[in-house]
N, C-alpha and C positions, 0 to 999 in steps of 0.2 A: 211037617208040616214047613214052617221055617226056615229049616234048615233047607227042604227041597227050595225054597226063592230065595234066599242065600245063594244056593250053588248057580240056579239061572241067573243072578247079578251075574257075577263071577264070568261066566261061561260069553254072558255078552260085552265086558265091558274087557273080558279077552278078545274076541270080534271087534271092536270098533280098534284098537288098538295093533291091530294087522291090518285092520284096511286102511290106517291113516295111514302105517309105518309104510305101506307098500305105495300107496301114494304119491307118497314123497319121495322116495325112491324114485319111482316112476318119472314124478319133476324134474329128478335132479338129474337123470340121464338123457331127459330130454332138454335138459340145458335152462329149464326156466327160475331155476335158483342155483344162487353160484357159491361157490364153493367158501368158505371163509379166509381170506386174507393172511398168505403169512409173514404179521408185523416184523419177525426176524431177518427174513428175507431181504423187506422193504427198508428197514433201518437199513443196511448193510448197502446198500444199494444207493441210499441215501446218502452213507456217507462214502464210500468209490467217488462219486459224481461230485464231492465235491470237493473232491481230492485235485492237485494239480496234477497236469506228467510227471512223469520220469524228467528228473532234472531242472523243472521248472521251479522247484519248492525255495524261498528265498529269494526270485533271482530279481532282480530291481531293472533292468537292463532290457532297452528297450526291442532289440534283440539277442537273443541268446547265436550263444558259439552256430548250435546245430543249427537254428534257423536262418544265419548268412551263407553256412556250407551248403544247404539245398539250396537258397538263391542262387551263387557262385557256378552252382551243377546246373543251375537250370537254363544261368543265360551262356553256359559252355565256357565256363571259366577253365585254365590250364592250372590245375594245383600241386603245389607240392608241398612233402609231408617231411619231416625229420623223425628218425627212426622211434622218438618217443606218442609219434601220430599227430604233431602240434605241426599247421598247416604255416607254413616260411614262405611259400611264394605263393601270388596271384597273377595273371596273364592274362590279360583282357584283349591283347592288342587287334587291330580290327573285327572287335566286331561293331555291328549299327547299335551300339547304347551311350545312353548318357547316363548322367547322375542319380536318376530318378531311380535307374533297371539295377542298381546297387544297392548291396544289406547295407547296414553297417559294419563297419573295417573295427571294430574300437575291442569287440571280445578277440581278437586273434593277438594276446600276447607276444607271438615268439615271432611275429610275421620280420620278415628280410627285407622279401622283394617286390614290389609292386609293378609292375608295365601297363601300360593303358597308351599306347603308340595306333594310330590313325583312329581315336576314336572322337563320340562328341562330348567327352568328363571335361567342365569348366572350368574341376576342384571342389566340391560341393560334398566329396569323397573323400576330397584332403581334413577333414575337421577329424574323422572317425582315424584317422591314418599318426593321423598327430600326439596319440594318445599311445604308439606302439613306440615306448623306446629301443626295441631292438633292432628297427628300419632303416637298411645299407644303403638299399638301394633303391631308385626313382627313376622311371621312365615316362615319361609323356607327352614325347614324342610326338608334333604334330594335333596336338589335341584345345581345344579352346580355351584352358589355363589361362587367369587373368589378374591381377596384385591382390586384387579383394582378398580368394580363397589362398594360393601360395600364401599370403600373410597369419594362416593358421599354426604352417611350419615350424614356423620362427622358432629358433634354436634350438633345432632338432639335432641334436652333439651329436646322435650316432650315420649320422647318414654317410655315405662315400663316392660316391657314382649318383649325380644327378644330370639329366637329361631333359631340358626343359626348350631344345629347340619347336622351330615353330609355334611356340605359344603365342599369346597375346598379351605377354609380360611388357613393361614398361622403367623406366627409369625408378620407378617407384619401389620397384624388388631388391632395388640394391640392398639395403640395410639385411632383408630376407637371406639374402645369397650369402652377403658376409657375417652370418649367426650360425654360418655351418663350419667349426670351427678342425673339424675330421673329413673336411670335403678332401677329394685323390680327383677327381674327374666333373667338370662344368661343364654340359654342352649346351651353350644359348646360342645356338643363331638363327639368322632368320623369324627374332622376334621386334617388337618397338622398340628396345633400350638403344638410347646412341652410342654412336662409337665410340665416345669417350670417357661416358661408363661403363662401358665394357673392361678399355684400359684402366682404369680405375682398378673392375676385379682383378684384374692380370696381374695388376702391382699390389694387390693387399692381400690378395692371395698365393703365396709365391710358391708356397707346396701345394699348390693346384695345379692342374693343367686344364685351363682354362679356354674351349677353342666355341670360336665363333668364325 
């Protein structure tokens, strides 16, 4: 008799377990119960999102070289690179741009030439160029560059050819122009500089072809 009662209890327990399990499966398939989160995957995603993009680790410059290149391409700049892949020439001539459209030029450590003929650039960008020790050619013809902004280029010993014709320079820029010892050609016509200061340039830069 006792064995019969025990057997009935076992059958009841098994039946209840099957019913509960079936109900759980149905609820899970219906979407009422969510699967447990994959803690390992969540941790991996968290680590990944906290990492900086490639090339930006330990980068403290306001704009990386890659970001600056993207901006230059976007404004239609003519870019030239050397065999090592370094940017050596930027030409934004006759573009309807001002300094605010340009990226930081400081990252381009191998830059040799910068052309901005007939633009609205007043010279804010020269602060970045002044950090480039390889710059030999600077052409800002007919752009509104003034004395204040040109002052950031003081003692840029690498400059060899400079065209500042048609800019807003005055006699105040004379000391800056005289601080370029390697200068070979200086075009400085149609500025606000007096003729006497232009003659001073000619006499104090005997190895330079001063054109005005």
